[in-house]
PAROSE-211678 format. One record per residue: residue in one letter; y, z, x of N, C-alpha, C in turn. Coordinates in steps of 0.2 Angstrom, whole numbers, plus 5000, padded with zeros to 4 digits. Atoms other than C-alpha are relative to their C-alpha. Layout:
<nodes>
AYZXYZXYZX...
</nodes>
This chain:
<nodes>
X499450005004500050005000500650005004X499450014996501749955007500650004996X499450005003503549975003500549975005X499550034996505149885009500550055004X499549964996506149965023500749975000X499350035000508049935025500049945004X500050074997508249755030499549964998X500550045003506749695020499450015004X500649994996505449745033499550044996X500649965003503749805026499850065004X500349954997503149975031499550044996X500549965004501650085026500350054995X499749955004502050195011499850075002X500149934998502150375014499450034997X500649975003500450465013500150054996X499949945004500250584999499850065003X500149934997500350765003499450034997X500649965003498750875001500350054995X499849955004499050984986499750075001X500249944999498951164987499550024994X500449985006497651264976500550024994X499549985006499151334966500349944997X499850065003499851164964499549964995X500550035004498251094958499850044994X500149955006497951244946500549984995X499550025005499651204938499949934997X500150065003499251024935499450004996X500649995005497451064928500250034993X499849965006498351184916500449954996X499650055004499551044911499649954996X500550045003498150924908499650034994X500349975005497251044898500450014993X499549995006498751074886500149944997X499850065003499050894884499549954999X500550045000497350824883499749984993X500250025007497350754865499849935000X500250075001496650594859499349985002X500750024999494850604863499949985008X500150014993494050554880500449945002X499650064997494950384881500750035002X499349984998496650474880500050055006X500149954995496050614891500049975007X500150044994495450494905500749965002X499450034999497050394903500650055003X499649954997498050554906499950025007X500249984993497150604921500149945005X499950054996497250434928500849995002X499350004999499150434926500250065005X499849944996499350614934499750005007X500450004993498050594948500149945004X500150064996498050414953500749975000X499450035000499750344948500650045002X499449964998501050484949499950045007X500149954994500250604963499649975005X500450044995499050484972499550055003X500449954997497850634974499349975001X500750034999496350514972500249924999X499950075001496250324974499749974994X500350035006495950204960499349995000X500750025000494250144966499650065000X500449945000493650324969500050034993X500049985007494250374952499549974996X500550035004493250244944499350015001X500749984998491750284954499850064997X500149935002491850464949499949994992X500150015007492050414931499449974998X500750045001490550294932499450055000X500549954999489550444938500050054994X499949965006490150554924499749974994X500350045006489650424911499350005000X500749995000487850444917499850074997X500249945002487850624912500050024993X499949985007487550714896500750055000X499449955000489150814890500649965000X499450035000490950774889500349975007X499950034993491350644903500750025002X499349984998493250684903500050075004X500049944997492950864907499650005006X500450014994491650824920500449965005X499650034995492850704928500550055003X499649954997494050844930499750055005X500449964996492750954937499949975007X500250034994492250824949500649995005X499450014995494050784956500250075002X499849934997494450974957499550025005X500549984995492850994967500149965006X499850044994493350854979500550035004X499449984997495050924982499950075003X500149934998494551114983499450034999X500649975001492751134983499850034994X500349975007491751234970500650044996X499449975004493351344966500449954997X499650055003494351184963499749974994X500450035006492951114951500050054995X500049955005492851284942500750004996X499350005003494751294939500249944996X499850065003494951114934499650004993X500450005006493451124921500250054995X499849945005493951294914500749984997X499450015003495751244911500049944996X500150065004495251074904499850034993X500349985006494351174890500450064997X499749935003495251344888500549994995X499550005006496751294878499749984994X500350025007495751194865499650054997X500549955003494451334864500450054997X499649955003495751464861500349984993X499850035007496551354847499549994995X500650015004494851314840499850074997X500249935002494451504839500550024994X499549985005496051534829499949964994X500050045006495851384818499350024996X500749985004493951434814500150064996X499849935003494551614810500449994993X499650025006495851544798499749974995X500450045005494751424790499550044996X500549965004493351544786500350054996X499649955004494651674779500349974994X499550035005495751554769499849934998X500250075002494751394766500049994993X500050015007494651424748500750004996X499350005002496551444746500249924998X499850065002497251294736500349955005X499650044995498451234749499649985006X500450024995497251244763499449954998X500550055003495951154753500349934999X499750075001497151014749500149975007X499950034993497650994768499349985003X500650024997495850984773499749944996X500250065004495450864759500349935003X499750054997496650744767499849985007X500350014993496050774785499349975000X500750025000494250744780500049924998X500050075001494750574773500249965006X499850044994495650524789499550015006X500650004995494150584800499549944999X500450065001493150444792500349945003X499750054996494350324799500050005007X500049994993494350404816499349985002X500750024998492450384816499849935000X500150085000492450204811500349975006X499650024995493750174824499650015007X500449984994492550254837499449955000X500550055000491150134831500249935003X499750064998492249984834500150005007X499849994993492950044851499449995004X500650004996491250084858499649945000X500450065001490349934850500349945004X499750054997491549814858499850005008X500249994993491149884875499250005002X500749994999489249914873499649944998X500450055003488649774863500149935002X499850064997488749634875499649944999X500550065002487249524869499650024995X500449995006485949514856499550065001X500549944999484749634865500450074999X499749935001486049774865500250014992X499949995007486449734846499450024997X500649985002484649744843499850085001X500149934999484549914851500450054996X499549975005486049974841499750014993X500350005006485249924825499450044999X500649965000483549994829500250085001X499849934999484450164834500250024993X499749985007485350164817499450014995X500549995005483750134807499550065002X500549944998482750264818500350064998X499849935002483950404814500250004992X499950005007484450354796499449994996X500650015004482850294789499450045002X500649974998481450364800500150075002X499949934999482350524804499850025007X500349984994481850524822500650045004X499549954997482650664833500549965005X499550044995484250604843499750005007X500250014993483450654860499549955001X500550054999481950544857500349935000X499650075000483150394853500349995006X499750014993484050424869499549985005X500550014995482450434879499749934999X500350075001481750274871500549955002X499550054997483350174874500150005007X500050014992483450224892499449975003X500650034998481650174894500049934999X499950085001481950004886500549975005X499550034995483449974898499750005007X500350004993482450034913499549955001X500650065000480949914909500449935000X499650075001482149774903500349985006X499650024993483049774920499549965004X500550034996481449724928499849934998X500250075003481049574916500549964998X499450045002482749524910500650035002X499449964997484049594922500749974997X499450035002485349474915500250034993X499949965006485249564898500250075000X500049934999485149734904500450035006X499649984994486349734919500550054998X499449955001487549884919500749975001X499450024998489349844918500350045006X499749964995490349884933500849995000X499250015000492249914935500249955006X499750044995493249784944500450045005X499749964995493949834960500849985001X499350024999495549724961500250025006X499649984994496749794973499950075001X500149925000496049974971499950025007X500249974993495449984989500750015004X499349994997497349974994500350064998X499749955003497750114983499750075002X500449944997497150264994500450064998X499749945002497450444988499850055005X500149944996497350614996499250005002X500749994999495450624994499749945005X500350064996495150445002500250015007X499749994993496250495017499650065003X500449954997495250655019499349985002X500650024998493650565019500049965006X499950044994494250445032500150055006X499949964994494750595043499450055001X500649955000493050685040500150074998X499949935002493750835031499750024994X500349985006492650835016499350015001X500749984998491050905023499650024994X500449975005490550985007499849944995X500350055004490250814999499449975003X500750024997488750785011499550054998X500549965002487250855003499650035006X500549974995486250975014499350004998X500850005001484350995015499950044994X500249955005484451145003500550004994X499450015005485951084992499750014993X500350005007484851044976499750074998X500449945002483751194977500550064999X499549955001485251314980500450004994X499650005006486251244966499650014994X500549985005484751254954499950074999X500149925000484451434959500650044998X499449965002486251484955500149984993X499750025006486751384940499550004994X500550005005485051374930500050074997X500049935003484951564928500750024997X499349985003486851574925500049974993X499950045006486651444911499550044995X500649985004484951504903499950084999X500149935000484951684908500250044994X499749975006486151744894499649984993X500350025006485151644881499350045000X500749965000483451724886500150074999X499949935001484251894886500250024993X499949995007484951874869499449994995X500650005004483351814862499550065001X500449944999482451964869500350064997X499749955003483652084862500149994993X499950015007484052004845499449984997X500650035003482351924842500149925000X500050075000481851744843500249964994X499850035006482251714825500750014998X499349985002484051784825500449945001X499550055000485551674823500249995007X499850004993486051714841499549965004X500550044996484451644848500049934998X500050075002484551494837500649965003X499450034997486351454843499949995007X500150014993485851484861499549945002X500550054998484351374861500249934997X499950075002484951234850500649975004X499450034996486651204859499849995007X500250014993485751224876499649935000X500350075001484651074870500549955000X499550055001486250984865500349985007X499750014994486951004882499649955005X500550054996485450904889500049934998X500150065003485450764877500649974997X499450025002487250734873500349945004X499850064997487350564881500549964995X499550045004488850454874500550044997X499449965002490050594870499850034993X500049965005490350704855499749964993X500150045006490250564841499249995000X500750015000488450524847499650054997X500449945002487750694844500250034994X499849975006488750744829499549994994X500450015005487550664817499450045000X500649964999486050754824500250084999X499849935001487050924825500150014993X499949995007487650894807499350014996X500750005004485850864801499750075001X500449944999485151014810500450064997X499649945002486651134806500050014992X499950005008486751084787499350014997X500650015003484951044783499550055003X500649954996483751144796500250075000X499849934999484751304799500450024994X499649985005485851304784500750045002X499449974997487351364794500749994996X499450025004488651264784499949944996X500150055005488951134771500249935003X499750074997489250944774500750005000X499350005000491050964769500350045005X499849964995491251104781499949975007X500150034994490551004795500549955001X499550054999491750864792500750045001X499449974999493150994791500050025008X500149984993492551054808500249955005X499850064996492750884816500749994999X499350015001494450874808500450055005X499749954996494951034817500049985008X500150024993494250974834500449945002X499650054999495250814832500750025001X499349984999496850904831500250055006X499949954995496651024846499949965007X500150034993496750984865499350015002X500649984997495250974875499449954998X500550045002493550884873499850014993X500150005007493050834855499350044999X500649965001491350924858500250074998X499849935002492351084854499850014993X500350005007491751044836499450055000X500649964999490151134842500250074999X499849935000491151294844500150024993X499949985007491651284826499350014996X500749995003489851264821499750075002X500249934997489351414832500350064996X499649955003490751514824499850014993X500249995007490251474806499350035000X500749985000488351504810500050085000X500049934999488751684816500450034995X499649975006490051714803499650014994X500449995006488851684789499450045001X500649964999487451784797500250055005X499749954996488451924804499650065000X500449945000487252064799500450064999X499649945001487952234802500750005003X499350004997489452184812500549964996X499450045004491152114806499949935001X500050074999491051934802500449965005X499550044995492551884812499850025007X500249994994491851974827499349965002X500650044999490151894825500249935001X499850074999490951724823500349995007X499750014993491951754839499550005005X500650004996490351804848499649935000X500450075001489451644841500449955003X499650054997490951544847499950005007X500149994993490851614864499449985003X500650024998489051594866499949925000X500150085000489151404860500449975006X499650034994490551374873499650015006X500449994993489451454887499549955001X500550044999487951354884500149924999X499850075000488951194881500349985006X499650024994490051194896499750025007X500349984994489151294909499549945003X500450054997487851144911500549945003X499650054997489351024914500250015007X499949984993489751124930499449995004X500650004997487951124934499849925002X500250074998487750934933500449975006X499550034994489350894944499850035006X500149974994488951024957499349985003X500650024998487150974958500049925002X500150074999487350784958500549965003X499450034997489050744965499949975007X500150024993488550734983499549935000X500550065000487250594978500349954996X499750055005488450494968499949925003X500150074998488350334979499349984999X500750035002486450324977499949994993X500050015008486650344958500349944998X499550055002488050224957499749935002X500350074998487050084966499349994998X500750015002485450104957500149964993X499950045005485349954946499650014994X500449985006483950014935500350064996X499749945004484850174931500649974996X499550035004486350074926499849964994X500250045005485349964915499750054994X500249955004484550124907500750034996X499449985003486350184904500349954995X499850055004486850024896499650004993X500450005007485450034883500150064996X499849945004485850214879500649994997X499350015003487650164876499949964994X500150045006487050034864499750044994X500349965005485950154855500550054997X499549955002487450274854500449974994X499650035005488350144844499650004993X500449995006486950144831500050074997X500049935003486950334830500750024997X499349995003488850334827500149974994X500050045006488650204814499750054994X500349955005487450334805500550064999X499549955001488750464808500649984995X499450035005490150354799499750004993X500350005006488950324785499950074997X500149945003488550504783500650034998X499449975002490350554783500349964993X499850045006490750414770499750024994X500349985006489450474758500250074998X499849935001490050654759500750014999X499349995001491850624759500349964993X499850055006492050474746499750024994X500449995006490750524734499850084999X500249935001490450694726499350025000X500849995001488550674724499749955004X500450054997487250584734499350024998X500749995003485450564729499549975006X500550024994483850554741499549964997X500550055002482750404739499450005005X500650004996481150354748500250015008X499949994993480950414766500650055002X499549954999482350544763500749965001X499350044999483750404764500450024994X499549985005485350464755500449944998X499650055003486250344743500550034996X499549975004487850374734499950004992X500050005008487950424715500649974998X499350045001489250294710500550034996X499549975005489950384695500450065004X499649954997490450524707500549985005X499550034996491650414717500750044999X499349975000493250514722500549955002X499550064999494650384720500550035005X499549974996495850504729499850005008X500250004993494750524745499949925002X500150074998494350334745500749975001X499350034998496250294744500250035006X499849974994496650414758499649975006X500450034994495250344769500249935001X499750074999495850164766500750005003X499350004997497650214770499950025007X500149984993497050304786499849945004X500250064996496150144792500549955001X499450045000497650044788500550025006X499549974995498750164798499749995007X500350004993497550164813499949935003X500250064998496949984813500649955000X499550055001498449884807500650025003X499349974998499949994810500050035007X500149984993499150054827500450075001X499749945000499750234823499450045004X500449954997498950374834499650044996X500549965004497550484829500450064997X499749945003498650644827500549984995X499550025005500050554817499649994993X500450025006498650484805499750064997X500349945003497850654803500550044997X499549965003499450744800500349974993X499750045006500050604787499550014995X500550005005498350614778500050074997X500049935003498450804777500650014995X499550005005500150794769499949964994X500250045006499550654757499550044996X500549965004498050764752500450064996X499749955004499250904748500449984994X499650035005500350794738499649984994X500550025005498850724728499850064996X500249945004498250894724500550034996X499449985004499950944718500149964994X499950055006500050794706499450014996
</nodes>
């Protein structure tokens, strides 16, 4: 990268300064407070702050790190923050970056969950959430279109998406099984038809010329912690696996394996392993289990929870925090429901985000090997295509429970709408939200806010 000196002569741009730990902490706090808009908006915010404005990391290395995080289960934007924080300031930097990315949104979600459980029956609150639920349907449809454009590059990927939709909607296969099957199809397909299953790569362009602090530290040999030692994997597993699952085992031992606490710890620990493709991909499976299998909350409350998560900073996967709060609140036993909900919320956050740190600290030193593995990239491409089908199922599930007052179960447990139960107000608000997002290009937060006020006006009329 060059700049023009006085007289027109070119000279190298001034190298970016190595940020102090305190300076980095302030930036991670800023990103955590401003990280609205889902993973796309969060990644764009980090790119602007870290690559464009401060040049702490170069363009190419940023994209490589993002590519690695896309391979992992869990929220890729939060894991990207952990990864870059780890590059700059080792384990402490990764911990601070990841915690501050989640903490503001988690605190807001805790307050909103408490308010919702206490006052959701109030007419004003009910009217506001009526509008939010209608807008959430538009948000999910937009996610299907956005991810579909990126993932469905040919007929093979379209076929995988359709098969995944039928597998979860008609056959009711578990989400983890669909992910594993899609990955296996991509892995095998790469051997016989690599043209169809080749993973997409980020274009480099002039990224190699845009070096940041991390790139210069690599060149000077100052990032020794990025080179895996012989005992790196064993040591990381020995520390982080007990840290993640130890509390879950202890709670199950003290409260009993059938308690709501054991159910929350076990179920969301499983979600932390299989949440490929982000929050939208896993929501259909979580909704099915939370509503039907565990009876923690109703379909309408599940949609309300997603609306709350859409309006808070931080990863969208914070919707799981709402589910954990509701589960413990409704099965509080002898303790205060609010205290139980807060504890359920904390347990859900623990088993959801501790694995994110585990994945990064374990695998980041091996990023080059993972990034260059074509078979693994093909498996990821097939999983992403399957995720589109799963999100299609989520959009249909939301549409049935938002626009219609009643649904009927037919053969194979497939749900269909009861047409006379159509709620014209919900249908009108959903259509208006789609026009606002797709045609008028309004952002998610303005659309949600407008729908909430429109819901309030309709209820008043």
